[in-house]
TIKOLTOR-356132 format. One record per residue (C-alpha): x, y, z; residue in one letter. Coordinates in nm, 2 decimals. Layout:
TIKOLTOR-356132
[site [X; Y; Z]; "a"]
...
end
This chain:
TIKOLTOR-356132
[site [3.03; -3.75; 0.05]; "m"]
[site [2.79; -3.97; -0.15]; "r"]
[site [3.03; -3.98; -0.44]; "t"]
[site [3.31; -4.09; -0.21]; "i"]
[site [3.10; -4.37; -0.06]; "i"]
[site [2.98; -4.49; -0.40]; "v"]
[site [3.33; -4.50; -0.54]; "s"]
[site [3.47; -4.68; -0.24]; "l"]
[site [3.18; -4.90; -0.13]; "c"]
[site [3.38; -5.22; -0.22]; "i"]
[site [3.59; -5.13; 0.09]; "f"]
[site [3.31; -5.27; 0.30]; "f"]
[site [3.30; -5.62; 0.15]; "s"]
[site [3.47; -5.76; 0.46]; "l"]
[site [3.45; -5.49; 0.72]; "s"]
[site [3.08; -5.40; 0.73]; "v"]
[site [2.80; -5.45; 0.98]; "q"]
[site [2.75; -5.77; 1.16]; "a"]
[site [2.39; -5.78; 1.26]; "t"]
[site [2.13; -5.95; 1.47]; "t"]
[site [2.11; -6.21; 1.19]; "s"]
[site [2.46; -6.35; 1.28]; "d"]
[site [2.28; -6.66; 1.41]; "y"]
[site [2.14; -6.81; 1.09]; "l"]
[site [2.24; -7.17; 1.00]; "t"]
[site [2.33; -7.31; 0.66]; "d"]
[site [2.01; -7.52; 0.63]; "t"]
[site [1.70; -7.43; 0.43]; "s"]
[site [1.51; -7.38; 0.75]; "r"]
[site [1.59; -7.11; 1.00]; "v"]
[site [1.69; -7.26; 1.33]; "n"]
[site [1.46; -7.07; 1.57]; "d"]
[site [1.67; -7.15; 1.88]; "k"]
[site [1.99; -7.02; 1.73]; "v"]
[site [1.80; -6.73; 1.57]; "a"]
[site [1.69; -6.61; 1.91]; "l"]
[site [2.04; -6.59; 2.05]; "l"]
[site [2.13; -6.24; 1.92]; "q"]
[site [1.78; -6.12; 1.99]; "l"]
[site [1.81; -6.24; 2.34]; "s"]
[site [2.14; -6.07; 2.39]; "e"]
[site [2.01; -5.74; 2.26]; "d"]
[site [1.70; -5.77; 2.47]; "y"]
[site [1.90; -5.84; 2.79]; "d"]
[site [2.11; -5.54; 2.71]; "s"]
[site [1.80; -5.33; 2.65]; "l"]
[site [1.67; -5.42; 2.99]; "l"]
[site [1.95; -5.22; 3.14]; "h"]
[site [1.82; -4.90; 2.98]; "s"]
[site [1.68; -4.67; 3.25]; "w"]
[site [1.35; -4.60; 3.06]; "y"]
[site [1.29; -4.96; 2.97]; "v"]
[site [1.36; -5.11; 3.31]; "s"]
[site [1.16; -4.84; 3.48]; "r"]
[site [0.86; -4.89; 3.25]; "s"]
[site [0.86; -5.27; 3.27]; "l"]
[site [0.88; -5.25; 3.65]; "n"]
[site [0.58; -5.03; 3.66]; "q"]
[site [0.39; -5.26; 3.42]; "n"]
[site [0.47; -5.56; 3.64]; "n"]
[site [0.30; -5.39; 3.93]; "d"]
[site [-0.02; -5.38; 3.74]; "d"]
[site [-0.27; -5.66; 3.74]; "t"]
[site [-0.23; -5.86; 3.41]; "v"]
[site [-0.57; -5.88; 3.24]; "a"]
[site [-0.70; -6.22; 3.13]; "m"]
[site [-0.74; -6.08; 2.78]; "e"]
[site [-0.37; -6.00; 2.77]; "d"]
[site [-0.28; -6.35; 2.87]; "i"]
[site [-0.50; -6.49; 2.59]; "a"]
[site [-0.33; -6.25; 2.34]; "n"]
[site [0.02; -6.37; 2.43]; "r"]
[site [-0.08; -6.73; 2.36]; "s"]
[site [-0.27; -6.65; 2.04]; "m"]
[site [-0.19; -6.86; 1.73]; "s"]
[site [-0.03; -6.72; 1.42]; "m"]
[site [-0.25; -6.56; 1.16]; "p"]
[site [-0.34; -6.79; 0.87]; "h"]
[site [-0.09; -6.78; 0.58]; "d"]
[site [-0.37; -6.67; 0.34]; "s"]
[site [-0.45; -6.37; 0.57]; "v"]
[site [-0.09; -6.26; 0.58]; "i"]
[site [-0.05; -6.29; 0.20]; "r"]
[site [-0.37; -6.09; 0.14]; "k"]
[site [-0.26; -5.81; 0.38]; "n"]
[site [0.08; -5.80; 0.22]; "m"]
[site [-0.07; -5.72; -0.12]; "t"]
[site [-0.26; -5.43; 0.03]; "e"]
[site [0.02; -5.27; 0.23]; "m"]
[site [0.13; -4.93; 0.10]; "p"]
[site [0.50; -5.00; 0.12]; "v"]
[site [0.79; -4.94; -0.12]; "f"]
[site [0.95; -5.29; -0.08]; "f"]
[site [0.85; -5.61; -0.25]; "d"]
[site [0.67; -5.82; 0.02]; "m"]
[site [0.73; -6.19; 0.00]; "t"]
[site [0.58; -6.46; 0.23]; "y"]
[site [0.73; -6.81; 0.25]; "n"]
[site [0.84; -7.05; 0.51]; "r"]
[site [1.16; -6.85; 0.59]; "i"]
[site [0.97; -6.53; 0.64]; "v"]
[site [0.71; -6.72; 0.84]; "k"]
[site [0.98; -6.85; 1.08]; "s"]
[site [1.06; -6.49; 1.17]; "y"]
[site [0.69; -6.42; 1.23]; "f"]
[site [0.71; -6.69; 1.49]; "k"]
[site [1.03; -6.54; 1.65]; "v"]
[site [0.88; -6.19; 1.69]; "y"]
[site [0.51; -6.29; 1.76]; "l"]
[site [0.56; -6.59; 1.99]; "k"]
[site [0.91; -6.66; 2.12]; "d"]
[site [1.00; -6.29; 2.18]; "k"]
[site [0.66; -6.13; 2.19]; "r"]
[site [0.75; -5.91; 2.49]; "e"]
[site [1.06; -5.79; 2.31]; "l"]
[site [0.84; -5.69; 2.01]; "t"]
[site [0.61; -5.50; 2.24]; "e"]
[site [0.90; -5.32; 2.41]; "t"]
[site [1.05; -5.23; 2.07]; "v"]
[site [0.70; -5.10; 1.96]; "l"]
[site [0.71; -4.87; 2.26]; "g"]
[site [1.06; -4.75; 2.19]; "l"]
[site [0.97; -4.68; 1.83]; "s"]
[site [0.76; -4.39; 1.93]; "e"]
[site [1.08; -4.21; 2.05]; "y"]
[site [1.33; -4.32; 1.78]; "y"]
[site [1.12; -4.34; 1.47]; "f"]
[site [1.06; -3.96; 1.44]; "p"]
[site [1.44; -3.91; 1.42]; "y"]
[site [1.47; -4.19; 1.16]; "f"]
[site [1.18; -4.06; 0.95]; "e"]
[site [1.30; -3.70; 0.93]; "s"]
[site [1.65; -3.79; 0.82]; "i"]
[site [1.54; -4.06; 0.57]; "l"]
[site [1.29; -3.81; 0.43]; "d"]
[site [1.56; -3.54; 0.40]; "a"]
[site [1.77; -3.79; 0.19]; "h"]
[site [1.46; -3.89; -0.02]; "n"]
[site [1.48; -4.25; 0.10]; "l"]
[site [1.19; -4.49; 0.16]; "p"]
[site [1.06; -4.44; 0.51]; "l"]
[site [1.03; -4.81; 0.56]; "e"]
[site [1.41; -4.82; 0.62]; "l"]
[site [1.33; -4.70; 0.97]; "k"]
[site [1.25; -5.06; 1.06]; "y"]
[site [1.61; -5.16; 0.98]; "l"]
[site [1.74; -5.08; 1.34]; "p"]
[site [1.47; -5.31; 1.48]; "v"]
[site [1.64; -5.62; 1.33]; "i"]
[site [1.98; -5.47; 1.37]; "e"]
[site [1.97; -5.38; 1.74]; "s"]
[site [1.61; -5.41; 1.88]; "a"]
[site [1.63; -5.02; 1.90]; "l"]
[site [1.91; -5.05; 2.16]; "n"]
[site [2.17; -4.77; 2.10]; "p"]
[site [2.42; -4.96; 2.32]; "r"]
[site [2.38; -5.29; 2.14]; "a"]
[site [2.72; -5.45; 2.05]; "v"]
[site [2.73; -5.76; 1.84]; "s"]
[site [2.97; -6.05; 1.89]; "r"]
[site [3.21; -5.90; 1.63]; "v"]
[site [3.20; -5.55; 1.76]; "g"]
[site [2.92; -5.38; 1.55]; "a"]
[site [2.78; -5.11; 1.76]; "t"]
[site [2.47; -4.89; 1.80]; "g"]
[site [2.12; -4.87; 1.65]; "l"]
[site [2.24; -4.92; 1.30]; "w"]
[site [2.52; -5.17; 1.40]; "q"]
[site [2.83; -5.01; 1.24]; "f"]
[site [3.17; -5.17; 1.26]; "m"]
[site [3.46; -4.95; 1.37]; "y"]
[site [3.61; -4.93; 1.02]; "a"]
[site [3.28; -4.85; 0.86]; "t"]
[site [3.20; -4.58; 1.12]; "g"]
[site [3.54; -4.41; 1.07]; "r"]
[site [3.50; -4.43; 0.69]; "f"]
[site [3.17; -4.25; 0.73]; "l"]
[site [3.34; -3.97; 0.93]; "d"]
[site [3.18; -4.07; 1.26]; "m"]
[site [3.37; -3.97; 1.58]; "e"]
[site [3.48; -4.28; 1.77]; "i"]
[site [3.71; -4.21; 2.07]; "t"]
[site [3.75; -4.32; 2.42]; "s"]
[site [3.48; -4.08; 2.53]; "f"]
[site [3.25; -4.04; 2.23]; "v"]
[site [3.10; -4.30; 2.00]; "d"]
[site [2.87; -4.15; 1.74]; "e"]
[site [2.76; -4.50; 1.63]; "r"]
[site [2.55; -4.49; 1.95]; "r"]
[site [2.41; -4.14; 1.87]; "d"]
[site [2.06; -4.18; 1.72]; "p"]
[site [2.10; -3.87; 1.50]; "v"]
[site [2.46; -3.90; 1.38]; "a"]
[site [2.44; -4.27; 1.32]; "s"]
[site [2.11; -4.23; 1.12]; "t"]
[site [2.27; -3.97; 0.89]; "y"]
[site [2.56; -4.21; 0.83]; "a"]
[site [2.32; -4.50; 0.76]; "a"]
[site [2.12; -4.29; 0.52]; "a"]
[site [2.43; -4.19; 0.32]; "d"]
[site [2.55; -4.55; 0.31]; "y"]
[site [2.21; -4.70; 0.21]; "l"]
[site [2.17; -4.44; -0.06]; "n"]
[site [2.51; -4.54; -0.20]; "s"]
[site [2.42; -4.91; -0.19]; "l"]
[site [2.10; -4.85; -0.38]; "h"]
[site [2.29; -4.65; -0.65]; "e"]
[site [2.51; -4.96; -0.69]; "i"]
[site [2.24; -5.23; -0.72]; "f"]
[site [1.93; -5.04; -0.82]; "g"]
[site [1.73; -5.26; -0.59]; "d"]
[site [1.64; -5.20; -0.23]; "w"]
[site [1.62; -5.57; -0.14]; "t"]
[site [1.98; -5.62; -0.26]; "l"]
[site [2.08; -5.29; -0.09]; "a"]
[site [1.96; -5.43; 0.24]; "l"]
[site [2.16; -5.75; 0.19]; "a"]
[site [2.46; -5.54; 0.10]; "a"]
[site [2.42; -5.34; 0.41]; "y"]
[site [2.45; -5.66; 0.61]; "n"]
[site [2.74; -5.83; 0.43]; "c"]
[site [2.89; -5.57; 0.21]; "g"]
[site [2.85; -5.50; -0.17]; "p"]
[site [3.14; -5.72; -0.25]; "g"]
[site [2.97; -6.03; -0.12]; "n"]
[site [2.64; -5.95; -0.30]; "v"]
[site [2.83; -5.91; -0.62]; "n"]
[site [3.00; -6.25; -0.57]; "k"]
[site [2.65; -6.40; -0.52]; "a"]
[site [2.53; -6.24; -0.84]; "i"]
[site [2.83; -6.38; -1.03]; "r"]
[site [2.79; -6.73; -0.88]; "r"]
[site [2.42; -6.74; -0.97]; "s"]
[site [2.49; -6.66; -1.33]; "g"]
[site [2.39; -6.29; -1.32]; "g"]
[site [2.06; -6.32; -1.13]; "k"]
[site [1.96; -6.01; -0.94]; "t"]
[site [1.65; -6.13; -0.74]; "n"]
[site [1.72; -6.18; -0.37]; "f"]
[site [1.54; -6.51; -0.35]; "w"]
[site [1.74; -6.64; -0.65]; "d"]
[site [2.06; -6.54; -0.47]; "l"]
[site [1.95; -6.67; -0.13]; "y"]
[site [2.18; -6.98; -0.11]; "y"]
[site [2.47; -6.79; -0.27]; "y"]
[site [2.47; -6.52; 0.00]; "l"]
[site [2.66; -6.56; 0.33]; "p"]
[site [2.47; -6.75; 0.60]; "r"]
[site [2.43; -6.44; 0.83]; "e"]
[site [2.27; -6.24; 0.54]; "t"]
[site [2.01; -6.50; 0.43]; "r"]
[site [1.78; -6.42; 0.72]; "g"]
[site [1.83; -6.04; 0.70]; "y"]
[site [1.57; -5.96; 0.43]; "v"]
[site [1.32; -6.21; 0.57]; "p"]
[site [1.35; -6.06; 0.91]; "g"]
[site [1.30; -5.71; 0.77]; "f"]
[site [0.98; -5.82; 0.59]; "i"]
[site [0.85; -5.98; 0.91]; "a"]
[site [0.91; -5.66; 1.11]; "v"]
[site [0.76; -5.44; 0.84]; "l"]
[site [0.44; -5.65; 0.84]; "y"]
[site [0.42; -5.67; 1.22]; "i"]
[site [0.45; -5.29; 1.27]; "f"]
[site [0.19; -5.22; 1.01]; "h"]
[site [-0.06; -5.48; 1.16]; "h"]
[site [0.02; -5.46; 1.53]; "q"]
[site [-0.34; -5.40; 1.63]; "e"]
[site [-0.46; -5.70; 1.42]; "d"]
[site [-0.19; -5.91; 1.59]; "l"]
[site [-0.31; -5.79; 1.93]; "n"]
[site [0.04; -5.65; 2.02]; "l"]
[site [0.03; -5.40; 2.30]; "n"]
[site [0.32; -5.15; 2.28]; "a"]
[site [0.49; -5.10; 2.61]; "k"]
[site [0.46; -4.76; 2.76]; "d"]
[site [0.83; -4.67; 2.78]; "i"]
[site [0.76; -4.30; 2.88]; "e"]
[site [1.07; -4.17; 2.69]; "m"]
[site [1.02; -3.79; 2.63]; "p"]
[site [0.89; -3.74; 2.28]; "l"]
[site [1.01; -3.38; 2.30]; "l"]
[site [1.37; -3.31; 2.37]; "t"]
[site [1.61; -3.03; 2.32]; "d"]
[site [1.99; -3.00; 2.30]; "t"]
[site [2.23; -2.75; 2.44]; "v"]
[site [2.58; -2.70; 2.29]; "k"]
[site [2.89; -2.72; 2.51]; "l"]
[site [3.26; -2.67; 2.45]; "t"]
[site [3.36; -2.73; 2.81]; "q"]
[site [3.43; -3.07; 2.98]; "k"]
[site [3.13; -3.20; 3.16]; "l"]
[site [3.03; -3.51; 3.35]; "h"]
[site [2.67; -3.63; 3.33]; "l"]
[site [2.67; -3.68; 3.71]; "k"]
[site [2.73; -3.30; 3.75]; "q"]
[site [2.41; -3.24; 3.55]; "v"]
[site [2.21; -3.51; 3.73]; "a"]
[site [2.30; -3.39; 4.08]; "e"]
[site [2.26; -3.02; 4.03]; "v"]
[site [1.94; -3.05; 3.82]; "m"]
[site [1.81; -3.35; 4.02]; "q"]
[site [1.76; -3.56; 3.71]; "l"]
[site [1.81; -3.94; 3.71]; "p"]
[site [2.15; -4.03; 3.58]; "l"]
[site [2.00; -4.32; 3.39]; "g"]
[site [1.77; -4.08; 3.21]; "q"]
[site [2.06; -3.87; 3.09]; "l"]
[site [2.25; -4.18; 2.98]; "q"]
[site [1.96; -4.30; 2.77]; "d"]
[site [1.92; -3.96; 2.61]; "l"]
[site [2.30; -3.93; 2.54]; "n"]
[site [2.42; -4.28; 2.48]; "p"]
[site [2.71; -4.16; 2.26]; "q"]
[site [2.91; -4.05; 2.57]; "y"]
[site [3.08; -4.38; 2.66]; "r"]
[site [3.21; -4.28; 3.01]; "r"]
[site [2.94; -4.03; 3.10]; "n"]
[site [3.19; -3.75; 3.01]; "i"]
[site [3.14; -3.48; 2.74]; "i"]
[site [3.51; -3.43; 2.66]; "p"]
[site [3.50; -3.06; 2.55]; "g"]
[site [3.76; -2.90; 2.33]; "g"]
[site [3.50; -2.85; 2.05]; "k"]
[site [3.12; -2.82; 2.04]; "e"]
[site [2.92; -3.12; 2.17]; "y"]
[site [2.54; -3.16; 2.22]; "a"]
[site [2.38; -3.25; 2.55]; "l"]
[site [2.02; -3.38; 2.50]; "r"]
[site [1.77; -3.31; 2.77]; "l"]
[site [1.39; -3.33; 2.82]; "p"]
[site [1.24; -3.03; 2.64]; "y"]
[site [1.13; -2.85; 2.96]; "k"]
[site [1.46; -2.88; 3.13]; "r"]
[site [1.69; -2.73; 2.86]; "a"]
[site [1.62; -2.38; 2.98]; "t"]
[site [1.69; -2.48; 3.34]; "d"]
[site [2.03; -2.61; 3.23]; "f"]
[site [2.12; -2.28; 3.06]; "i"]
[site [2.03; -2.09; 3.38]; "a"]
[site [2.24; -2.32; 3.59]; "l"]
[site [2.52; -2.38; 3.35]; "q"]
[site [2.80; -2.21; 3.55]; "d"]
[site [2.70; -2.39; 3.87]; "s"]
[site [2.68; -2.72; 3.69]; "i"]
[site [3.03; -2.68; 3.53]; "l"]
[site [3.19; -2.59; 3.87]; "n"]
[site [3.00; -2.85; 4.07]; "y"]
[site [3.25; -3.10; 4.21]; "k"]
[site [3.48; -3.04; 3.91]; "d"]
[site [3.78; -3.14; 4.12]; "s"]
[site [3.61; -3.47; 4.20]; "v"]
[site [3.50; -3.57; 3.85]; "y"]
[site [3.81; -3.42; 3.67]; "f"]
[site [4.17; -3.41; 3.80]; "n"]
[site [4.21; -3.03; 3.77]; "t"]
[site [4.55; -3.05; 3.96]; "k"]
[site [4.70; -3.25; 3.67]; "a"]
[site [4.68; -2.94; 3.45]; "l"]
[site [4.92; -2.75; 3.67]; "a"]
[site [5.15; -3.05; 3.77]; "s"]
[site [5.52; -2.99; 3.76]; "k"]
[site [5.82; -3.23; 3.78]; "p"]
[site [5.95; -3.27; 4.14]; "s"]
[site [6.24; -3.04; 4.21]; "k"]
[site [6.41; -3.31; 4.41]; "q"]
[site [6.69; -3.46; 4.21]; "r"]
[site [6.74; -3.83; 4.17]; "y"]
[site [7.07; -3.98; 4.28]; "y"]
[site [7.16; -4.34; 4.23]; "g"]
[site [7.24; -4.57; 4.52]; "e"]
[site [7.59; -4.62; 4.65]; "a"]
[site [7.76; -4.94; 4.54]; "p"]
[site [7.72; -5.22; 4.79]; "s"]
[site [8.03; -5.33; 4.98]; "g"]
[site [8.32; -5.15; 5.14]; "n"]
[site [8.32; -4.82; 4.94]; "y"]
[site [8.38; -4.46; 5.05]; "t"]
[site [8.23; -4.15; 4.90]; "r"]
[site [8.46; -3.88; 4.76]; "l"]
[site [8.36; -3.54; 4.62]; "y"]
[site [8.49; -3.38; 4.31]; "y"]
[site [8.42; -3.01; 4.22]; "r"]
[site [8.39; -2.97; 3.84]; "v"]
[site [8.64; -2.72; 3.69]; "k"]
[site [8.66; -2.54; 3.36]; "p"]
[site [8.76; -2.78; 3.08]; "g"]
[site [8.65; -3.09; 3.27]; "d"]
[site [8.42; -3.36; 3.13]; "n"]
[site [8.29; -3.69; 3.25]; "l"]
[site [8.55; -3.88; 3.05]; "g"]
[site [8.84; -3.71; 3.22]; "f"]
[site [8.69; -3.74; 3.56]; "i"]
[site [8.62; -4.11; 3.51]; "a"]
[site [8.98; -4.16; 3.40]; "d"]
[site [9.12; -3.98; 3.70]; "w"]
[site [8.92; -4.19; 3.95]; "y"]
[site [8.94; -4.51; 3.75]; "d"]
[site [8.56; -4.55; 3.74]; "v"]
[site [8.31; -4.60; 3.46]; "r"]
[site [8.14; -4.30; 3.30]; "i"]
[site [7.79; -4.47; 3.33]; "r"]
[site [7.86; -4.51; 3.71]; "d"]
[site [7.93; -4.14; 3.74]; "l"]
[site [7.61; -4.06; 3.56]; "r"]
[site [7.41; -4.30; 3.79]; "y"]
[site [7.56; -4.18; 4.11]; "w"]
[site [7.49; -3.82; 4.03]; "n"]
[site [7.16; -3.84; 3.84]; "g"]
[site [7.31; -3.72; 3.52]; "i"]
[site [7.14; -3.78; 3.18]; "r"]
[site [7.38; -3.74; 2.89]; "g"]
[site [7.72; -3.59; 2.95]; "s"]
[site [7.64; -3.23; 3.05]; "m"]
[site [7.81; -3.11; 3.37]; "i"]
[site [7.87; -2.75; 3.48]; "r"]
[site [8.16; -2.57; 3.64]; "t"]
[site [8.13; -2.57; 4.02]; "g"]
[site [7.91; -2.88; 4.02]; "q"]
[site [7.99; -3.13; 4.30]; "r"]
[site [8.00; -3.49; 4.19]; "l"]
[site [7.98; -3.81; 4.41]; "n"]
[site [8.25; -4.06; 4.34]; "v"]
[site [8.25; -4.40; 4.51]; "y"]
[site [8.60; -4.57; 4.56]; "i"]
[site [8.68; -4.90; 4.73]; "p"]
[site [8.80; -4.81; 5.08]; "k"]
[site [9.12; -5.00; 5.03]; "s"]
[site [9.22; -4.76; 4.75]; "r"]
[site [9.04; -4.44; 4.86]; "a"]
[site [9.37; -4.28; 4.99]; "a"]
[site [9.51; -4.27; 4.63]; "n"]
[site [9.23; -4.04; 4.51]; "y"]
[site [9.16; -3.80; 4.80]; "k"]
[site [9.37; -3.52; 4.67]; "n"]
[site [9.26; -3.53; 4.30]; "i"]
[site [9.01; -3.25; 4.36]; "d"]
[site [9.30; -3.02; 4.46]; "k"]
[site [9.53; -3.09; 4.16]; "l"]
[site [9.55; -2.88; 3.84]; "s"]
[site [9.44; -3.01; 3.51]; "f"]
[site [9.80; -3.07; 3.40]; "a"]
[site [9.88; -3.26; 3.72]; "e"]
[site [9.57; -3.48; 3.69]; "k"]
[site [9.66; -3.56; 3.33]; "q"]
[site [10.02; -3.63; 3.43]; "k"]
[site [9.89; -3.88; 3.69]; "r"]
[site [9.72; -4.07; 3.41]; "e"]
[site [10.03; -4.06; 3.19]; "g"]
[site [9.88; -3.80; 2.96]; "n"]
[site [10.10; -3.48; 3.01]; "p"]
[site [9.99; -3.17; 2.83]; "v"]
[site [10.24; -3.12; 2.54]; "s"]
[site [10.40; -2.80; 2.43]; "n"]
[site [10.21; -2.83; 2.10]; "t"]
[site [9.88; -2.85; 2.28]; "q"]
[site [9.98; -2.55; 2.50]; "s"]
[site [10.05; -2.35; 2.18]; "k"]
[site [9.72; -2.45; 2.03]; "k"]
[site [9.54; -2.33; 2.34]; "v"]
[site [9.71; -2.00; 2.34]; "s"]
[site [9.69; -1.96; 1.96]; "k"]
[site [9.52; -1.64; 1.84]; "k"]
[site [9.38; -1.57; 1.50]; "y"]
[site [9.39; -1.24; 1.31]; "p"]
[site [9.06; -1.10; 1.21]; "d"]
[site [9.10; -1.15; 0.83]; "d"]
[site [8.73; -1.11; 0.74]; "g"]
[site [8.70; -1.47; 0.63]; "k"]
[site [8.56; -1.60; 0.96]; "y"]
[site [8.33; -1.50; 1.24]; "e"]
[site [8.51; -1.52; 1.58]; "y"]
[site [8.40; -1.60; 1.94]; "y"]
[site [8.57; -1.55; 2.27]; "t"]
[site [8.53; -1.84; 2.51]; "l"]
[site [8.37; -1.79; 2.85]; "k"]
[site [8.46; -1.97; 3.17]; "k"]
[site [8.34; -2.33; 3.17]; "g"]
[site [8.20; -2.31; 2.82]; "e"]
[site [8.23; -2.61; 2.59]; "t"]
[site [8.25; -2.61; 2.21]; "l"]
[site [7.91; -2.79; 2.19]; "w"]
[site [7.76; -2.50; 2.38]; "e"]
[site [7.93; -2.25; 2.15]; "v"]
[site [7.81; -2.44; 1.83]; "a"]
[site [7.45; -2.42; 1.95]; "k"]
[site [7.47; -2.04; 1.92]; "r"]
[site [7.53; -2.06; 1.55]; "y"]
[site [7.29; -2.21; 1.30]; "e"]
[site [7.43; -2.49; 1.09]; "g"]
[site [7.75; -2.52; 1.29]; "v"]
[site [7.86; -2.82; 1.49]; "s"]
[site [8.14; -2.86; 1.75]; "d"]
[site [8.33; -3.07; 1.49]; "r"]
[site [8.31; -2.78; 1.24]; "d"]
[site [8.47; -2.55; 1.50]; "i"]
[site [8.75; -2.80; 1.56]; "l"]
[site [8.82; -2.83; 1.19]; "r"]
[site [8.82; -2.45; 1.14]; "m"]
[site [9.07; -2.41; 1.42]; "n"]
[site [9.29; -2.70; 1.32]; "n"]
[site [9.22; -2.88; 1.65]; "l"]
[site [9.17; -3.25; 1.73]; "t"]
[site [9.02; -3.19; 2.07]; "t"]
[site [8.87; -2.90; 2.26]; "g"]
[site [8.99; -3.02; 2.60]; "r"]
[site [9.27; -2.76; 2.62]; "y"]
[site [9.08; -2.45; 2.53]; "l"]
[site [9.07; -2.18; 2.80]; "k"]
[site [8.84; -1.90; 2.89]; "a"]
[site [8.92; -1.58; 2.70]; "g"]
[site [9.05; -1.76; 2.40]; "q"]
[site [8.93; -1.64; 2.06]; "r"]
[site [8.83; -1.91; 1.81]; "i"]
[site [8.68; -1.93; 1.47]; "k"]
[site [8.32; -2.04; 1.47]; "v"]
[site [8.17; -1.97; 1.13]; "k"]
[site [8.30; -1.90; 0.78]; "r"]
[site [8.17; -1.58; 0.63]; "i"]
[site [8.03; -1.63; 0.28]; "n"]
end
């Protein structure tokens, strides 16, 4: 898969992630008020998380210590302190401190301090997933901080352009990376599946540029835009030399990453108190192939629905669709309980959460008939006889074929011998048509000025010798040439007419022997 992504990475030049840095302006200074917009949106969305809202409500009930109040209003560390600490940090990335990076310190430490503390609490749950997958791909573990600036560790985060999940993948990018995105499942929201995809993509970007800072920029705006910036700068490959050649939304991406990296490494020095989110650090998964609603699990196992939604954010409508193997994540101690109760859970209110009757639904046996024409009309009945078709009947009653179809609920032109048809005639002329049903075919044709000729009669009665050149068939009562042709592969009703030197099949009778297929 890595080879495929490397060879096609240019595909993402326009359709890659839009991130939390969508808010940057085109000035040399970061506009803090605009920069907070996407962070605020992610934070507001994050508050709807069951674990976060529950934990923050519990914290609000506690008495706020005077020391905590002082910490929240603390001033920024001196620039010299930050620079000195950066030189001593055991990280894989080049750490830079300038006024742009400093503006992001202000965002995370002052303007959105509570957000930062909430994300610090969430990191205890999400970072173990990120670290294990990044380590398996032999990637720098510092990349685990990328979802902090992407989504504030909110798996349900959706940017203004549709980028979704912890790692903020656009739909096209997610599908290209073989992620399942349907009406029920969105693996961009799955912490494990999305991290595997992000690791593959980041690894490919690093292979292209050979520099992790440029790889991060390309993750945000696509490798095509980074290559454009390199060409416009005269071939420079340092991020800060390319800064003003990059798209506006990408310029703050690396500075934001540097700020987060520093803050997480020095949270104690900065007096940041991680929120106690109480998400289960130990979870387990059970595999399912059957359709299941999370409410079935919640009600039978007496688990909060919000907890299940937070542990399984990839299921967009709380439904595991089934049909193939899907994972349900549960608190570690409750996985064995699910296995013991699985049959009961699957059957619990299944007709309420899923329309099981739809699987056995059948079309109504009641036949549809069109309405009678408005005005002074009377209804006559005609019983279909052998050799009849809708064209003949319409001629005999002086009505349109489409009206016959409508009045009798007929689709196409198929009618059967013995079938009773409704025919509506103006009352003033109804007497002229009352006896048609009792007339013979020749009499009805004669009424229309189309008498059956002697030649046609001969054709009807004509018999062919079995000369070994053709396959023959004896017509049954009410059978049409179209029905006969269906019995023989590669034969049409026109072929039968041609073989029998006929121009129409109207005058064929039951018991007549006709050619149906040439013998090779």
